N, C-alpha and C positions, 0 to 999 in steps of 0.2 A: 538384856543381853550380852552376854560376852563373847568373842568369835575367835578364834583361832587359824597361822595357816602357816607351812612352812616356805622359807625360801632357799634355794639351797643353791651353790656354785661347784659344776664341773669342773675337774680337772681334766686338761688334756697336756697329751707327750706332746705337743706340739702348743550431768557430776560437777566438779571442779573438775577441769580439767589443768592440767599441767603439764611445766615442759618435761621432757623426756618421760622414761615410762613409772608411773608412779605406781605404787602398790594401791590396784582399783577393783574395790569388789562390790559383792549385787549386797548392797543393806535393803532395810524396810523402805527406805528413802527412793529409794534407785541407787544403780552405782557410784559408787562414794571412795574417792581413796582418801586412805586412811596414814593420820599422822599425828605425832604428839602436840597435843595443845600447849600451847605458850604457859600456864601455868604450869607444866611438869619441869621445867627448868631451872635449874642444872640437874639434866636425867645423873641419874644413881645407878652404877653397875659397881659388880661386883666381880672379882677373880678367884677362879679354883688352883688350887694351891698344883696342881697337876698339871695347868697349864706352864707353870714357870719352870717346870722339868723336862716338860714334853721342849717347849721352846725357850733357848738360853735366852736369859732379861723378858721372860714372858709379860712380865707386867707390865715392863716397858713397852716392848712394843704392842700392848692393846694400846695404852694410853696414848703414843704417837700413833698409832692408826683411825683412833676417833678425834684426836687432836689436828690429823689433817683435814676433816670434813668441819670441824671448828674456828680453822684457822681461815675460813675463806672469807674474805673482808666484808663482803655481803652478807653473809649470812647472819645472822643471829641463833646460838646451837651453845654450850653450854654443858661437860662435863663433871661428876664428881666420880673419882677411884675410890669405892670405900674401901680398897686393900684386899688382901690375897686369905680367902677363906679355905677350910678344910670340906670337904666334902658336901660342895656346893653341889646341885643337879639344876636341870634344865626343867621349870615344868612351872605352871602358876602358881606362885607362893608368894608371891610382890615384890620379890628382888630380881632386878636383872642380870641375867649371869654370864660372862664367858667360861665355857668346861671345855673339857675332854669328852669327845663321843662315846669312847669305848668301844669300836669298831662298829657302831651302830650303821654306816653307811658301808662295811665291806661288802667288796664287789658290786657296789651301786655307782662306781667312777662317781663318788662326792669327798668332795676335803673338807666340807663346812658347811652349815646348813643353820638359820635362823628363822625362828617362832616367835610369833610375833601374835599378840592380844589386841583386841580391841572390841567400844564398845557397840550399839548400833548408830550411834553420829559418827561414827568413824575414827574414833579418838583413843589414842592408842594406849593401853594401859600398861603393858610391861612387854619386852622383850631378850629372849635367849639366846644366845648364840653357842655354837657347839662345835668344835674344831678335831678332827680326824686326829689320833695321835701319830698318824704316818706324814704328817704337813711338813717336819725339818727334815724326817732322814730322805726323804722322797725328792728332795728340793728345791721345793715351793717355796716362794717367800714368803716369811709369817705374816710380815705387817701389811702386804699386797691383798693379803687372804683376810684378814680382819679390818684391812677397809673398804672391801666389799661387802661383806658380811654389818657392818657399821651402816654400810649407804641401805640396804635392807631393813637394820634395825631404824634409821631411820623415815624409812617407809617409800623407799624407792626401789622400782623391779627392776630385772635386767637391763641391756641398751642392744641395743642395733648397733651401737659405734664401736666398731672393731678395736679403736684404742683407749674404748673407755673403760677405767675399773669395774664398773658396773657389766660389761661383757659379760656371756654368762659360760668361759670356759679362763680358770687362768692360766699360764702356762709358766714353767721353771726360767728364774735369772731374777736380775736384779728388780727392785718396787721401783715402780712406774707411777708416775705424780697423776692426781686427778686429772682429767680432761674437762675440754670448756665445756660439753655435751654435761656431763654431771654437776659439775660447778652450777650453772644456770640453773639446772631442776633442781638442786636442794635449796638455791637460793629464790627462786621462785614458792618452795613449802615455807619458808622459815627466813622472813628476807628483812635486813636490820632494816632498812627504810620502805617506803611505798614506793613499789618496782614500775607501780604508773607515770611513777617521776621521773627518776634515774635512766630509765631504759623504755625500749620500744614492744608495745604488744603486738604479735602478728593472728589472724583467725581468721579462719575459711572452712574449704568443706574439700578430699580429695573423691569426686565421683567417676563411674564410667556410664557405658550404655543403661543398666541396669539399676541406676542408681547410686547410693551411697556404698563406699568401699568401708570397711569395720580395718582397723589392725593395720591401714596402709602405714609406714614411717616416712616422717613429716622431717624434714633437715633444709636449717638456713644456714648455709658453704657460706663463709664472705669470699673476696676474693684470691683470697689463695686456695680455698679448696680446704678451711676448716670448718669442719662441725662444729660452728659455734654452738646451736640448738638443736634439739630435735625430741619430736614426739609421737603419740600415737593416735588414730584419730577413732574417736567415737562410734555406737551401732550407726549414728546418722550421717557417720561420715565427716564431721566435726573438726579440726583442731585447733588449738590455741598454744601460742607460743610465749609465753614473759618472761620479760626480763633479757631482754635481746639487747645488746648496747649498739652503738647508733655507728650505722657503717653503712655497707655495701653490699647487699647478698644475693644470691641464686637460691631463689626455693626451691626444693623439689620432692616429689613423692616415689618411693620406691616400694616395690613388695615385701613381704617377710616372705624371702623364699630362700633363703641360706648364706651366711651362715648361722644367722641370728632367725629361729621361724617360732610362732606360736606356741609351740610346747616347749619354747624354753622360758616364756612369761608365765607369771599366777594369776590368780583371779578372773575378770571379764576378759581380758585381752588373750587369756588363754584359750577362751573358746573362738575366735576370730577363723575364721574361713581363709584357707590357702587363697589370696585372690591374686591369680599371676597377672601382672601386666607391665608393659615395659615404661623403665624411668621417664616420670616426666619432671620438665621444667618451667617455671615462670620466668619471664624475663630479668632479667639484674633487677635491682628495685633499692632504689635508698632510703633508711628509715632513721629519725631525729628519734632523740632520747622525747619520753616524754608523750608519744604518738601513738594512738593505734591505728592500726590497718588493717580493717577488717575485708567483711565479704569477698576474701582471696581466694579463689578456684582453680585447683589442679585436675584438666580433664585429662584423665588415665584409660586413654580405651585403647583397646587393642587385648593381644597376647605378648607373652613376656616368651622370647626365645633363647635370651640370653641371659647370661644368671651365672657372673662372676663371684665364687665362693673362698678361693684360695690366692695367696700373696706370696712371693719369695724373691729370692735373688738366684743367678747361676753365674758359672765361669763368664767369660768376654765372648767366649765363641757362643755363647746363647744355649748350649744345652745344659746339662748335669742339673736341674733344677732341684730347688729343696724350698718346698711351699709347705701352706700351713695356712689355718685360719687367725694364727696371731697377726700384731702389728708388724711389718717390716720394720727394721728399727735402721734408719740413715742419718749420715751427718754432714754437715754444710763444708763444704770442696769436696765433696767426693764423687767419685764416681762410681756407678754402681748398674749391672744387669738387671735389671728390677723383669720379673715374670709374674703374670698373672694366669691362672687357671679357673673353670666352672665349666658350665652346661652351655651347649650351643654357640663353641667357637668356633672356628672357620678355616682354615687353614689357608695364607695367603690374603683375608680378609678382611680377619679381626685387629683391631687397634685397640691403642688406649694411651691414654695420656694422662699426665699429673696434673689435678685440676691447679698447679700453684705455679705461676708463672717463674722461679728461680729454678725449676728442672726441664733442662733441656735437654730433647732427646738429639743424642749426636750418631746415631746408627739408625739400620732400617730393623725392620721387624724381622725377628725367625721366629720359627714355627717346630713344634717339635710335638707328639701326642694332644692331648687337650690344653696347651698352654699356649700363650705366644710370650715373647721377651725381646728388649728392646736396653741401649744402654744410655742410661741419663748423667748428663752433669751439674751437679747439683752446686747452685752459687756460695759461696763463703758466709754470706749477709743474709742466708734464707732465715735464720732464726727456730727457736725450736716452737714446736707443737704437733699438728697432726697434717693431714692432708690425705682426700679421697683422691680414689682412681675412678675414670669414668673410660669404658669400655663400648667399642660399637662396634656393630657389624656395618651398619649405613647410618647416613644422619638420622631417619627415623626407628634406629633399631639399637638403644643403649641404655646403658646399666651402669649402678657404681656400686663401688667397692668403700662404704664409707668407713673414714679413719683409716684405711689401710696402709699406712703410713706413720710413724712413730718419728718426729724429727731432731735430730741434738744438733746442737749448733758446733761449729769449730775448733770454739773455745772450748768448750764442755767435753768437746773429745782429745783435745790436747792434756787434759786434765786431770785423764785416767792412768 
């Protein structure tokens, strides 16, 4: 039997288990992540001619977007562009097609969609990407949109890491690079070499007093607060992170309580109940390549009352914040007043820290409405990447905004 499903990216004005959120569906043998078999490569695709009229140099944009995934050193992927064709449409016809959507998503707040077909064994058979004709005129970056859809094309679901290209909401602006989270994820599905030899594997369960938690977001963050790898727990509360580079990590579990929720996911994870629990950390752990760290248990007891959902910046006076669910871009050597907002914030009590020692808080916290703000001085040598915000009302009541910051180093900033 052949199956198909849509995976969409929303626009914002602002079984085997794999790292990150693999597209996972209920198949005859149970929940299964779907992916292309090795015999499918190089995967061919064709581009509808109207893509090149709606998007300047549209064929080159598509090729670059797919090339982002193929260029990851740890990944074994290859593609062939079969050229620009007339009258190509989405549908099960033996061709992987990138086409224009003809207002299919009018008034639905979608800017693109990917449809995947697979067999009962989870082997991908075909995938089509449709792009809304407003993508260019509305100011969205077409390459980022196609790169996101290429992730679905390859078998990735949405990511709860805000800085990830697979975050469900695309925003206007320049193209952003693939984040560590999705690079590790795609390498665990299509590895160039045996990942059990060149990286570490982390496995365990997330539990509370009621038993297993389904759909908990488990993150391995390095000591700079970078969400290096993440995944979701299955119905038994089990998680498996493969392809984690050697290093020291803080492993934590957080609920899918926004800005990404189960409703933003596909397949089996879309049915996960929203289980609120405070973000829970394991002690820092050193991992080595070629080793498996199993039987890790994260006890997520309690009820979450704190839920950060928005990040932004404001003036040095700590007021007039501009907030959204997209990552805040910061630069090495910069001083910036960061504001965080959400549910359960308490004036005079709620605090936050950037899980990166290169960020030094230089002011007291200031409170306004439902957000808290403070000014941070960023070390010029911070290096590029992403970082997580940890918010707390007390040592026992804390929550994360994973990948809330996208860091550009000082050299890159001066080059603009």
